C-alpha positions, 0 to 999 in steps of 0.5 A: 865250283872251286870257289864254292867248295873253298867257301864251304871248306872254310865254313866247316873249318870255322864251325869245327874250330870256333871263332878266331881269338882276338888279341884286342882288349874289350871295354865291358860296361860298369854295372851295379854289384851283384852275382855269386861271389867267387874266390880267386883260385890259381889251382883250377884245372883245364883252364880256359880264357873267359870274357869279363862281361861287366864290372863294378867298383869294389868296396876297397879302392885298390880292387875292382869286381869283374863279372862273368858267366860260369858254372856252379861255384862248387865245381868251377873256379876262376883265376885273374891276372891284371896289367895296370897302366895309368889309364887302364886296368886290363883283367885276364880272366880264366875259368876251369874246374876246381881241383876237388871237383875233378872226376865228380859229376857237376850240374850244368847250370850257368851262374852270373859270377863276380870276382874281386880283383886286387889292384896295385893302385886305386882304380880311380877313373882308369878304364877297365878292360877284358883281355 
């Protein structure tokens, strides 16, 4: 009986807190370019981590396009930071509310967004990872 109660308590706690975050990076697939273009905005409010769902090569050698799901670009924004090695490009993507949209009613619709992320060196054959 105690085992069942402990399992139920664990499931309730997981349902309330959500899945555990992983410190492991993932390798999203490369896809053709597309999506609503977002501009990097470090001033977003209520920032939260977002997953890079896929990526594509940018027109510039020293950049990569990352793709994600977001709300409308009139209310929501994204900000990315990058860690580069000789083998990998790890993108840490965050989403949040645009400062000018705070307190404003925003429609709840999901968009496929893309953000061009500048790099220190050409992407070349390095692996793109989502932090």
